DSSP file (Angstrom, degrees, kcal/mol; ACC not computed):
  #  RESIDUE AA STRUCTURE BP1 BP2  ACC     N-H-->O    O-->H-N    N-H-->O    O-->H-N    TCO  KAPPA ALPHA  PHI   PSI    X-CA   Y-CA   Z-CA
    1    1 A X              0   0    0      0, 0.0     2,-0.0     0, 0.0     0, 0.0   0.000 360.0 360.0 360.0 138.1 -158.4    4.0   13.1
    2    2 A X     >  -     0   0    0      1,-0.1     4,-2.2     4,-0.0     5,-0.2  -0.291 360.0-113.7 -74.0 161.3 -157.4    6.2   16.0
    3    3 A X  H  > S+     0   0    0      1,-0.2     4,-2.0     2,-0.2     5,-0.1   0.857 118.0  54.0 -60.3 -37.2 -154.3    5.6   18.1
    4    4 A X  H  > S+     0   0    0      2,-0.2     4,-2.0     1,-0.2    -1,-0.2   0.918 108.8  47.8 -65.3 -43.9 -156.6    4.9   21.1
    5    5 A X  H  > S+     0   0    0      1,-0.2     4,-2.6     2,-0.2    -2,-0.2   0.891 109.9  53.0 -64.7 -39.3 -158.5    2.2   19.2
    6    6 A X  H  X S+     0   0    0     -4,-2.2     4,-2.6     1,-0.2    -1,-0.2   0.908 108.2  51.0 -61.1 -41.6 -155.3    0.6   17.9
    7    7 A X  H  X S+     0   0    0     -4,-2.0     4,-2.2     2,-0.2    -1,-0.2   0.902 110.5  48.5 -62.2 -41.4 -154.1    0.4   21.5
    8    8 A X  H  X S+     0   0    0     -4,-2.0     4,-2.6     2,-0.2    -2,-0.2   0.920 111.4  50.0 -65.0 -43.8 -157.3   -1.3   22.6
    9    9 A X  H  X S+     0   0    0     -4,-2.6     4,-2.6     1,-0.2    -2,-0.2   0.915 111.1  49.2 -61.5 -44.0 -157.1   -3.8   19.7
   10   10 A X  H  X S+     0   0    0     -4,-2.6     4,-2.5     2,-0.2    -1,-0.2   0.898 111.0  49.7 -63.2 -40.6 -153.5   -4.6   20.6
   11   11 A X  H  X S+     0   0    0     -4,-2.2     4,-2.3     2,-0.2    -2,-0.2   0.925 111.8  48.6 -63.8 -44.0 -154.4   -5.2   24.2
   12   12 A X  H  X S+     0   0    0     -4,-2.6     4,-2.4     2,-0.2    -2,-0.2   0.917 111.7  49.2 -62.6 -43.0 -157.3   -7.4   23.2
   13   13 A X  H  X S+     0   0    0     -4,-2.6     4,-2.5     1,-0.2    -1,-0.2   0.915 110.7  50.2 -62.0 -42.8 -155.1   -9.4   20.9
   14   14 A X  H  X S+     0   0    0     -4,-2.5     4,-2.3     1,-0.2    -1,-0.2   0.886 110.7  50.1 -62.5 -38.6 -152.4   -9.8   23.6
   15   15 A X  H  X S+     0   0    0     -4,-2.3     4,-2.5     2,-0.2    -2,-0.2   0.900 110.6  49.7 -66.6 -40.3 -155.2  -11.0   26.0
   16   16 A X  H  X S+     0   0    0     -4,-2.4     4,-2.5     2,-0.2    -2,-0.2   0.926 111.9  47.3 -64.4 -44.4 -156.4  -13.6   23.4
   17   17 A X  H  X S+     0   0    0     -4,-2.5     4,-2.5     1,-0.2    -2,-0.2   0.914 112.8  50.1 -62.7 -42.7 -152.9  -14.9   22.8
   18   18 A X  H  X S+     0   0    0     -4,-2.3     4,-2.5    -5,-0.2    -2,-0.2   0.898 110.8  49.0 -62.1 -41.3 -152.3  -15.1   26.5
   19   19 A X  H  X S+     0   0    0     -4,-2.5     4,-2.4     2,-0.2    -2,-0.2   0.900 111.7  49.0 -65.9 -40.5 -155.6  -17.0   27.1
   20   20 A X  H  X S+     0   0    0     -4,-2.5     4,-2.2     2,-0.2    -2,-0.2   0.905 112.5  48.2 -66.0 -39.9 -154.7  -19.4   24.2
   21   21 A X  H  X S+     0   0    0     -4,-2.5     4,-2.5     2,-0.2    -2,-0.2   0.909 111.8  49.9 -65.3 -42.0 -151.3  -20.0   25.7
   22   22 A X  H  X S+     0   0    0     -4,-2.5     4,-2.0     1,-0.2    -2,-0.2   0.905 112.2  47.0 -63.9 -41.7 -152.7  -20.6   29.2
   23   23 A X  H  X S+     0   0    0     -4,-2.4     4,-1.4     2,-0.2    -1,-0.2   0.874 112.2  50.5 -70.0 -34.5 -155.3  -23.0   27.9
   24   24 A X  H  X S+     0   0    0     -4,-2.2     4,-0.6     1,-0.2    -2,-0.2   0.912 112.9  45.3 -67.3 -41.3 -152.6  -24.9   25.9
   25   25 A X  H >< S+     0   0    0     -4,-2.5     3,-0.6     1,-0.2     4,-0.5   0.828 108.0  58.2 -72.3 -28.5 -150.3  -25.1   28.9
   26   26 A X  H >< S+     0   0    0     -4,-2.0     3,-0.9     1,-0.2    -1,-0.2   0.855 101.1  57.1 -65.5 -33.0 -153.3  -26.2   31.0
   27   27 A X  H 3< S+     0   0    0     -4,-1.4    -1,-0.2     1,-0.2    -2,-0.2   0.734 102.6  55.3 -69.8 -20.4 -153.8  -29.2   28.7
   28   28 A X  T << S+     0   0    0     -4,-0.6     2,-0.3    -3,-0.6    -1,-0.2   0.567  77.5 109.6 -90.1  -7.1 -150.3  -30.3   29.3
   29   29 A X    <   -     0   0    0     -3,-0.9    -3,-0.0    -4,-0.5    15,-0.0  -0.543  50.9-169.4 -66.3 125.9 -150.7  -30.5   33.1
   30   30 A X        +     0   0    0     -2,-0.3    13,-2.0    12,-0.1     2,-0.5   0.459  47.2 107.5-105.7   0.6 -150.6  -34.2   33.7
   31   31 A X  E     +A   42   0A   0     11,-0.2    11,-0.2     1,-0.2     3,-0.1  -0.688  35.4 165.1 -79.9 124.7 -151.8  -34.5   37.4
   32   32 A X  E     -     0   0A   0      9,-3.0     2,-0.3    -2,-0.5    10,-0.2   0.820  53.4  -8.5-106.0 -44.8 -155.3  -35.9   37.4
   33   33 A X  E     -A   41   0A   0      8,-1.4     8,-3.0     2,-0.0     2,-0.5  -0.997  39.1-152.5-160.9 143.7 -156.1  -37.1   40.9
   34   34 A X  E     -A   40   0A   0     -2,-0.3     6,-0.2     6,-0.2     2,-0.0  -0.991  30.0-151.7-118.5 120.1 -154.8  -37.7   44.3
   35   35 A X    >   -     0   0    0      4,-2.2     3,-1.9    -2,-0.5    -2,-0.0  -0.220  33.5 -89.9 -86.0 179.9 -156.8  -40.5   46.1
   36   36 A X  T 3  S+     0   0    0      1,-0.3    -1,-0.1     2,-0.1    -2,-0.0   0.756 126.0  55.0 -60.8 -26.3 -157.4  -40.9   49.8
   37   37 A X  T 3  S-     0   0    0      2,-0.1    -1,-0.3     1,-0.0    -2,-0.0   0.482 120.5-106.2 -88.1  -1.4 -154.3  -43.1   50.2
   38   38 A X    <   +     0   0    0     -3,-1.9     2,-0.4     1,-0.3    89,-0.2   0.557  68.5 148.1  90.3   8.7 -152.0  -40.4   48.6
   39   39 A X        -     0   0    0     87,-0.1    -4,-2.2    88,-0.1     2,-0.5  -0.653  37.4-146.9 -79.2 130.1 -151.5  -42.1   45.3
   40   40 A X  E     -AB  34 125A   0     85,-3.1    85,-2.1    -2,-0.4     2,-0.6  -0.853   5.6-155.0 -99.5 128.3 -151.1  -39.5   42.5
   41   41 A X  E     +AB  33 124A   0     -8,-3.0    -9,-3.0    -2,-0.5    -8,-1.4  -0.914  20.9 173.9-104.2 122.3 -152.5  -40.4   39.0
   42   42 A X  E     -AB  31 123A   0     81,-2.5    81,-2.4    -2,-0.6     2,-0.5  -0.881  25.0-144.1-127.4 160.4 -150.8  -38.6   36.1
   43   43 A X        +     0   0    0    -13,-2.0     2,-0.4    -2,-0.3    79,-0.2  -0.989  26.1 163.9-125.7 122.0 -151.0  -38.8   32.4
   44   44 A X    >   -     0   0    0     -2,-0.5     3,-1.8    77,-0.4     4,-0.1  -0.966  36.0-143.3-144.5 121.9 -147.9  -38.3   30.4
   45   45 A X  T 3  S+     0   0    0     -2,-0.4    -1,-0.1     1,-0.3    77,-0.1   0.724 106.8  44.8 -57.8 -23.1 -147.4  -39.2   26.8
   46   46 A X  T 3  S-     0   0    0     75,-0.1    -1,-0.3    -3,-0.0    -3,-0.0   0.513 105.7-139.0 -97.2  -6.0 -143.7  -40.2   27.5
   47   47 A X    <   -     0   0    0     -3,-1.8    76,-0.1    74,-0.1    -2,-0.1   0.335  25.6 -80.1  58.0 161.3 -144.6  -42.1   30.7
   48   48 A X        -     0   0    0      3,-0.1    33,-0.1    74,-0.1    74,-0.0  -0.272  32.7-109.8 -87.9 175.5 -142.4  -41.8   33.8
   49   49 A X  S    S+     0   0    0     -2,-0.1     3,-0.1    31,-0.0    -1,-0.1   0.202  85.0 110.6 -88.9  17.3 -139.2  -43.6   34.6
   50   50 A X  S    S-     0   0    0      1,-0.2     2,-0.5    28,-0.1    30,-0.2   0.223  86.8 -44.5 -71.9-158.8 -141.0  -45.7   37.2
   51   51 A X  E     -c   80   0A   0     28,-2.8    30,-2.8    31,-0.0     2,-0.4  -0.621  60.7-167.9 -75.8 120.5 -141.8  -49.3   36.9
   52   52 A X  E     -c   81   0A   0     -2,-0.5    30,-0.1    28,-0.2    28,-0.0  -0.899  40.7 -90.4-108.6 140.5 -143.0  -50.2   33.5
   53   53 A X        -     0   0    0     28,-0.9    30,-0.1   100,-0.6    18,-0.1  -0.296  45.2-133.9 -50.5 119.4 -144.6  -53.6   32.8
   54   54 A X  S    S+     0   0    0      1,-0.1     2,-0.5     2,-0.0    -1,-0.1   0.834  83.2  34.6 -57.8 -45.0 -141.4  -55.4   31.7
   55   55 A X  S    S-     0   0    0      2,-0.0    -1,-0.1     0, 0.0     2,-0.1  -0.931  85.2-125.4-113.5 133.0 -142.6  -57.2   28.6
   56   56 A X        -     0   0    0     -2,-0.5     2,-0.4    95,-0.0    97,-0.2  -0.408  21.4-150.8 -71.9 151.9 -145.1  -55.6   26.3
   57   57 A X  E     -D  152   0A   0     95,-2.6    95,-2.9    -2,-0.1     2,-0.3  -0.988  10.3-165.5-126.1 129.2 -148.2  -57.6   25.6
   58   58 A X  E     +D  151   0A   0     -2,-0.4     2,-0.3    93,-0.2    93,-0.2  -0.782  18.5 143.1-113.5 158.3 -150.1  -57.3   22.4
   59   59 A X  E     -D  150   0A   0     91,-2.1    91,-2.5    -2,-0.3     2,-0.3  -0.958  39.7-106.5-168.4-175.6 -153.5  -58.5   21.4
   60   60 A X  E     -D  149   0A   0     -2,-0.3     2,-0.3    89,-0.3    89,-0.2  -0.947  28.5-171.5-127.9 152.9 -156.7  -57.8   19.5
   61   61 A X  E     -D  148   0A   0     87,-2.4    87,-2.9    -2,-0.3     2,-0.2  -0.983   6.9-154.6-144.5 151.8 -160.0  -56.7   20.9
   62   62 A X  E >   -D  147   0A   0     -2,-0.3     3,-2.1    85,-0.2    79,-0.3  -0.742  46.6 -60.7-120.7 171.0 -163.6  -56.2   19.5
   63   63 A X  T 3  S+     0   0    0     83,-0.5    79,-0.2    81,-0.4    -1,-0.1  -0.258 121.6   5.7 -51.9 127.9 -166.6  -54.1   20.6
   64   64 A X  T 3  S+     0   0    0     77,-3.3    -1,-0.3     1,-0.3     2,-0.2   0.400  96.4 133.2  80.1  -2.5 -167.7  -55.0   24.1
   65   65 A X    <   -     0   0    0     -3,-2.1    76,-2.7    76,-0.1     2,-0.4  -0.580  41.3-154.7 -85.0 144.4 -164.9  -57.4   24.8
   66   66 A X  E     -G  140   0B   0     -2,-0.2     2,-0.3    74,-0.2    74,-0.2  -0.969  12.2-178.2-117.9 133.5 -162.9  -57.3   28.1
   67   67 A X  E     -G  139   0B   0     72,-3.0    72,-3.1    -2,-0.4     2,-0.4  -0.935  11.5-146.8-127.9 154.5 -159.3  -58.6   28.4
   68   68 A X  E     +G  138   0B   0     -2,-0.3     2,-0.3    70,-0.2    70,-0.2  -0.925  15.1 177.2-125.5 145.0 -157.1  -58.7   31.5
   69   69 A X  E     -G  137   0B   0     68,-2.1    68,-3.3    -2,-0.4     2,-0.3  -0.920  16.7-146.6-132.7 161.1 -153.4  -58.4   32.2
   70   70 A X  E     -G  136   0B   0     -2,-0.3     2,-0.4    66,-0.2    66,-0.2  -0.934  10.3-168.7-130.1 155.2 -151.6  -58.4   35.5
   71   71 A X  E     -G  135   0B   0     64,-2.0    64,-3.3    -2,-0.3     2,-0.5  -0.962  14.7-147.2-141.6 123.6 -148.5  -56.8   37.0
   72   72 A X  E     -G  134   0B   0     -2,-0.4     2,-0.6    62,-0.2    62,-0.2  -0.815   9.5-164.6 -94.0 125.9 -147.0  -57.9   40.2
   73   73 A X  E     +G  133   0B   0     60,-3.2    60,-2.9    -2,-0.5     2,-0.4  -0.948  16.0 172.5-109.6 115.2 -145.4  -55.1   42.3
   74   74 A X        +     0   0    0     -2,-0.6    57,-0.0    58,-0.2    -2,-0.0  -0.914  44.8   8.3-122.3 150.9 -143.1  -56.5   45.0
   75   75 A X  S    S-     0   0    0     -2,-0.4     2,-0.7     2,-0.0    -2,-0.0  -0.206 113.7 -23.9  74.9-172.7 -140.8  -54.6   47.3
   76   76 A X        +     0   0    0     53,-0.1     2,-0.4    56,-0.0    53,-0.1  -0.638  69.9 163.9 -80.8 111.2 -140.6  -50.8   47.5
   77   77 A X        -     0   0    0     -2,-0.7    53,-3.4    53,-0.3     3,-0.1  -0.997  19.2-177.6-128.5 129.4 -141.9  -49.2   44.3
   78   78 A X        +     0   0    0     -2,-0.4    48,-2.5    51,-0.2     2,-0.4   0.603  69.7  35.8-101.6 -13.8 -142.9  -45.6   44.1
   79   79 A X  E     - E   0 125A   0     46,-0.2   -28,-2.8   -30,-0.1     2,-0.4  -0.993  53.1-173.9-147.7 134.7 -144.1  -45.4   40.6
   80   80 A X  E     -cE  51 124A   0     44,-2.7    44,-2.9    -2,-0.4     2,-0.4  -0.979  11.1-166.6-129.5 117.9 -146.0  -47.6   38.2
   81   81 A X  E     -cE  52 123A   0    -30,-2.8   -28,-0.9    -2,-0.4     2,-0.4  -0.891   6.6-179.9-108.5 134.6 -146.4  -46.6   34.5
   82   82 A X  E     - E   0 122A   0     40,-3.3    40,-3.0    -2,-0.4     2,-0.4  -0.999   4.7-169.7-133.1 128.8 -148.9  -48.4   32.2
   83   83 A X  E     - E   0 121A   0     -2,-0.4    70,-2.4    38,-0.2     2,-0.6  -0.979   6.9-165.6-122.0 130.5 -149.4  -47.4   28.6
   84   84 A X  E     -FE 152 120A   0     36,-2.4    36,-2.8    -2,-0.4     2,-0.4  -0.966  17.0-177.7-112.9 117.2 -152.2  -48.8   26.4
   85   85 A X  E     +FE 151 119A   0     66,-3.1    66,-2.7    -2,-0.6    34,-0.2  -0.961  28.4 144.9-122.2 128.9 -151.5  -48.1   22.7
   86   86 A X        -     0   0    0     32,-3.0    33,-0.2    -2,-0.4    63,-0.2   0.434  41.6-146.8-132.7 -13.8 -153.7  -48.8   19.7
   87   87 A X        +     0   0    0     31,-2.5     2,-0.6    30,-0.2    31,-0.2   0.456  66.7 102.1  68.8   3.1 -153.0  -45.8   17.5
   88   88 A X    >   -     0   0    0     30,-0.2     3,-2.1     1,-0.1    30,-0.2  -0.820  46.3-174.9-121.7  90.9 -156.5  -45.6   15.9
   89   89 A X  T 3  S+     0   0    0     -2,-0.6    29,-0.1     1,-0.3    -1,-0.1   0.600  78.7  73.3 -66.0  -9.0 -158.4  -42.8   17.6
   90   90 A X  T 3  S+     0   0    0     27,-0.1     2,-0.3    55,-0.0    -1,-0.3   0.739  97.3  57.2 -75.3 -19.8 -161.5  -43.7   15.6
   91   91 A X  S <  S-     0   0    0     -3,-2.1     2,-0.5    53,-0.1    53,-0.2  -0.800  82.2-145.5-101.7 153.1 -161.8  -46.7   17.8
   92   92 A X  E     -H  143   0B   0     51,-2.5    51,-2.4    -2,-0.3    50,-0.8  -0.971  14.9-176.4-127.5 124.0 -162.0  -46.3   21.6
   93   93 A X  E     -H  141   0B   0     -2,-0.5    17,-0.4    48,-0.2     2,-0.4  -0.786  14.8-143.7-108.8 158.8 -160.6  -48.5   24.3
   94   94 A X  E     -H  140   0B   0     46,-2.3    46,-2.3    -2,-0.3     2,-0.4  -0.957   8.8-157.9-123.8 143.5 -161.0  -48.1   28.0
   95   95 A X  E     +HI 139 108B   0     13,-2.4    13,-2.6    -2,-0.4    12,-0.5  -0.973  11.1 176.8-123.1 133.4 -158.4  -48.9   30.7
   96   96 A X  E     -H  138   0B   0     42,-1.9    42,-2.8    -2,-0.4     2,-0.5  -0.984  13.0-155.7-130.2 146.1 -159.0  -49.6   34.4
   97   97 A X  E     -HI 137 105B   0      8,-2.9     8,-3.1    -2,-0.3     2,-0.6  -0.986   2.3-161.1-124.5 123.6 -156.4  -50.5   37.0
   98   98 A X  E     -HI 136 104B   0     38,-3.1    38,-2.3    -2,-0.5     6,-0.2  -0.918  14.6-148.2-105.4 118.4 -157.3  -52.5   40.1
   99   99 A X    >   -     0   0    0      4,-2.9     3,-2.0    -2,-0.6    36,-0.1  -0.428  25.9-109.8 -83.1 159.4 -154.7  -52.2   42.9
  100  100 A X  T 3  S+     0   0    0      1,-0.3    -1,-0.1    31,-0.3    34,-0.1   0.754 117.6  60.1 -60.6 -25.0 -153.9  -55.0   45.4
  101  101 A X  T 3  S-     0   0    0      2,-0.1    -1,-0.3    30,-0.1    32,-0.0   0.379 124.6-100.9 -85.5   6.2 -155.6  -52.9   48.2
  102  102 A X  S <  S+     0   0    0     -3,-2.0    -2,-0.1     1,-0.3     2,-0.1   0.367  75.7 142.4  93.8  -4.6 -158.9  -52.9   46.3
  103  103 A X        -     0   0    0     -5,-0.1    -4,-2.9     1,-0.0     2,-0.5  -0.440  40.4-145.4 -70.6 143.6 -158.6  -49.4   44.9
  104  104 A X  E     -I   98   0B   0     -6,-0.2     2,-0.5    -2,-0.1    -6,-0.2  -0.944   9.1-164.7-111.4 130.3 -159.8  -48.8   41.4
  105  105 A X  E     -I   97   0B   0     -8,-3.1    -8,-2.9    -2,-0.5     2,-0.3  -0.973  44.9 -35.2-115.0 120.3 -158.1  -46.3   39.1
  106  106 A X  E     -     0   0B   0     -2,-0.5   -10,-0.2     1,-0.3     2,-0.1  -0.742  19.3-132.7 122.2-173.7 -160.1  -45.3   36.0
  107  107 A X  E     -     0   0B   0    -12,-0.5     2,-0.4    -2,-0.3    -1,-0.3   0.376  53.5-175.1 -75.1 147.5 -161.9  -45.7   33.9
  108  108 A X  E     -I   95   0B   0    -13,-2.6   -13,-2.4    -3,-0.2     2,-0.2  -0.936   3.2-170.4-116.2 138.5 -159.4  -44.0   31.5
  109  109 A X    >   -     0   0    0     -2,-0.4     3,-2.1   -15,-0.2     4,-0.2  -0.692  41.7 -85.2-121.6 175.1 -160.1  -43.2   27.9
  110  110 A X  G >  S+     0   0    0    -17,-0.4     3,-0.6     1,-0.3     5,-0.4   0.815 122.7  50.0 -52.0 -40.0 -158.1  -42.0   24.9
  111  111 A X  G >  S+     0   0    0      1,-0.2     3,-2.2     3,-0.1    -1,-0.3   0.263  73.1 110.0 -89.7  15.2 -158.3  -38.3   25.7
  112  112 A X  G <  S+     0   0    0     -3,-2.1    -1,-0.2     1,-0.3    -2,-0.1   0.764  84.0  46.1 -61.1 -24.4 -157.3  -38.6   29.4
  113  113 A X  G <  S-     0   0    0     -3,-0.6    -1,-0.3     2,-0.4   -68,-0.1   0.230 126.8 -99.5-100.4  12.5 -154.0  -36.9   28.5
  114  114 A X  S <  S+     0   0    0     -3,-2.2     2,-0.4     1,-0.2    -2,-0.1   0.539  94.8 100.3  84.0   6.0 -155.7  -34.2   26.5
  115  115 A X        -     0   0    0     -5,-0.4     2,-0.9     4,-0.2    -2,-0.4  -0.975  62.8-148.2-128.2 139.1 -154.9  -35.9   23.2
  116  116 A X        +     0   0    0     -2,-0.4   -27,-0.2     1,-0.2    -5,-0.1  -0.823  57.6 121.1-101.9  90.7 -157.1  -38.0   21.0
  117  117 A X  S    S-     0   0    0     -2,-0.9   -30,-0.2    -7,-0.3    -1,-0.2   0.251  84.9 -96.5-141.7  12.4 -154.3  -40.3   19.6
  118  118 A X  S    S+     0   0    0      1,-0.2   -32,-3.0   -30,-0.2   -31,-2.5   0.873  90.7 107.6  71.8  35.5 -155.1  -44.0   20.4
  119  119 A X  E     - E   0  85A   0     -9,-0.3     2,-0.5   -34,-0.2    -2,-0.3  -0.974  47.4-168.2-150.1 129.8 -152.9  -44.0   23.5
  120  120 A X  E     - E   0  84A   0    -36,-2.8   -36,-2.4    -2,-0.3     2,-0.6  -0.938  11.2-173.6-119.2 106.1 -153.6  -44.0   27.2
  121  121 A X  E     + E   0  83A   0     -2,-0.5   -77,-0.4   -38,-0.2     2,-0.4  -0.891   9.6 175.4-103.3 114.9 -150.5  -43.3   29.4
  122  122 A X  E     - E   0  82A   0    -40,-3.0   -40,-3.3    -2,-0.6     2,-0.4  -0.958  11.0-174.4-122.8 134.8 -151.2  -43.7   33.1
  123  123 A X  E     -BE  42  81A   0    -81,-2.4   -81,-2.5    -2,-0.4     2,-0.5  -0.995   8.7-159.7-128.0 128.2 -148.7  -43.4   36.0
  124  124 A X  E     -BE  41  80A   0    -44,-2.9   -44,-2.7    -2,-0.4     2,-0.4  -0.910  19.5-178.6-101.8 130.8 -149.5  -44.1   39.6
  125  125 A X  E     +BE  40  79A   0    -85,-2.1   -85,-3.1    -2,-0.5     2,-0.3  -0.993  19.0 164.4-135.9 137.9 -147.1  -42.6   42.1
  126  126 A X    >   -     0   0    0    -48,-2.5     3,-2.1    -2,-0.4     4,-0.1  -0.863  25.4-151.3-150.0 116.7 -146.7  -42.6   45.9
  127  127 A X  T 3  S+     0   0    0     -2,-0.3     3,-0.1     1,-0.3    -1,-0.1   0.797  99.3  52.3 -60.2 -30.2 -143.5  -41.4   47.5
  128  128 A X  T 3  S-     0   0    0      1,-0.2    -1,-0.3   -90,-0.1   -50,-0.1   0.417 128.3 -82.6 -87.2   3.3 -144.0  -43.7   50.5
  129  129 A X    <   -     0   0    0     -3,-2.1   -51,-0.2   -51,-0.1    -1,-0.2   0.214  38.1 -98.6 107.8 135.8 -144.5  -46.7   48.2
  130  130 A X        -     0   0    0    -53,-3.4   -53,-0.3     1,-0.1     2,-0.1  -0.429  54.7 -83.9 -76.1 155.9 -147.3  -48.2   46.2
  131  131 A X        -     0   0    0     -2,-0.1   -31,-0.3     1,-0.1     2,-0.2  -0.394  49.8-127.8 -58.4 135.7 -149.3  -51.2   47.6
  132  132 A X        +     0   0    0     -3,-0.1     2,-0.3   -33,-0.1   -58,-0.2  -0.571  63.6  58.9 -87.2 153.1 -147.5  -54.4   46.9
  133  133 A X  E    S-G   73   0B   0    -60,-2.9   -60,-3.2    -2,-0.2     2,-0.5  -0.896  91.9 -20.2 130.1-159.4 -149.1  -57.3   45.2
  134  134 A X  E     -G   72   0B   0     -2,-0.3     2,-0.5   -62,-0.2   -62,-0.2  -0.755  48.4-157.4 -94.0 125.5 -150.9  -58.0   41.9
  135  135 A X  E     -G   71   0B   0    -64,-3.3   -64,-2.0    -2,-0.5     2,-0.5  -0.877  12.3-146.8 -96.5 129.2 -152.4  -55.1   39.9
  136  136 A X  E     -GH  70  98B   0    -38,-2.3   -38,-3.1    -2,-0.5     2,-0.6  -0.868   8.7-158.6-101.1 128.5 -155.1  -56.2   37.5
  137  137 A X  E     -GH  69  97B   0    -68,-3.3   -68,-2.1    -2,-0.5     2,-0.5  -0.927   4.2-159.3-112.6 118.0 -155.3  -54.2   34.3
  138  138 A X  E     -GH  68  96B   0    -42,-2.8   -42,-1.9    -2,-0.6     2,-0.5  -0.855   5.4-169.7-102.2 126.7 -158.7  -54.3   32.4
  139  139 A X  E     -GH  67  95B   0    -72,-3.1   -72,-3.0    -2,-0.5     2,-0.4  -0.969  10.6-173.5-114.1 126.2 -158.8  -53.5   28.7
  140  140 A X  E     -GH  66  94B   0    -46,-2.3   -46,-2.3    -2,-0.5     2,-1.5  -0.974  29.9-129.8-127.9 134.3 -162.3  -53.0   27.3
  141  141 A X  E     + H   0  93B   0    -76,-2.7   -77,-3.3    -2,-0.4     3,-0.3  -0.649  36.4 171.6 -79.3  89.0 -163.4  -52.5   23.7
  142  142 A X  E    S-     0   0B   0     -2,-1.5     2,-0.2   -50,-0.8   -49,-0.2   0.921  72.9  -3.2 -72.1 -47.7 -165.6  -49.4   24.4
  143  143 A X  E    S+ H   0  92B   0    -51,-2.4   -51,-2.5    -3,-0.2     2,-0.5  -0.722  84.1 161.4-149.0  92.3 -166.4  -48.4   20.8
  144  144 A X        -     0   0    0     -3,-0.3     2,-0.6    -2,-0.2   -81,-0.4  -0.960  28.2-155.1-125.4 126.9 -164.6  -50.6   18.3
  145  145 A X  S    S-     0   0    0     -2,-0.5     2,-0.2   -83,-0.1    -2,-0.0  -0.891  72.7 -30.7 -95.1 122.3 -165.4  -51.1   14.6
  146  146 A X  S    S-     0   0    0     -2,-0.6   -83,-0.5     2,-0.1     2,-0.4  -0.471 115.3 -23.4  73.1-140.1 -164.1  -54.5   13.5
  147  147 A X  E     -D   62   0A   0     -2,-0.2     2,-0.5   -85,-0.1   -85,-0.2  -0.932  60.0-160.8-112.5 130.3 -161.0  -55.9   15.2
  148  148 A X  E     -D   61   0A   0    -87,-2.9   -87,-2.4    -2,-0.4     2,-0.2  -0.949   6.0-149.5-114.9 125.0 -158.5  -53.5   16.9
  149  149 A X  E     +D   60   0A   0     -2,-0.5     2,-0.3   -89,-0.2   -89,-0.3  -0.599  23.3 174.7 -84.7 153.8 -155.0  -54.5   17.7
  150  150 A X  E     -D   59   0A   0    -91,-2.5   -91,-2.1    -2,-0.2     2,-0.4  -0.969  24.0-145.1-151.6 163.7 -153.3  -53.0   20.8
  151  151 A X  E     -DF  58  85A   0    -66,-2.7   -66,-3.1    -2,-0.3     2,-0.4  -0.999  11.3-164.6-132.4 136.9 -150.1  -53.1   22.9
  152  152 A X  E      DF  57  84A   0    -95,-2.9   -95,-2.6    -2,-0.4   -68,-0.2  -0.979 360.0 360.0-120.7 136.7 -149.9  -52.6   26.6
  153  153 A X              0   0    0    -70,-2.4  -100,-0.6    -2,-0.4   -69,-0.2   0.299 360.0 360.0-146.2 360.0 -146.7  -52.0   28.4
């Protein structure tokens, strides 16, 4: 192979590696959406240091079943993190969050953070403060074989 062809091959390989690195880092970007009220929705496998639902709640769910949890946000809160974990990516759960002002966040599915791992990590953030009141958290058995256990926190 000529020196010129080797140079072209090396440039192409460098471009491919750069493209793969760029796509891998793009998958780790966790900002998903900014709504009209300025709330930023992000997905982060480690969740933020914001307000996390104080006690975890566990349960089981079947195909087509809907279950509800609530979280009251009172006072000035800038960040609310909610994680739904079931650990079995062959089953699929769906998460929706209804804010006190009537806003709906979701639906969110397992791969919202770029990973298919049985975990939905959602953080709502607004520097001027999230709406206060009761947040309703909907858990839905989107595609479940048998009975699936889960934990929400």
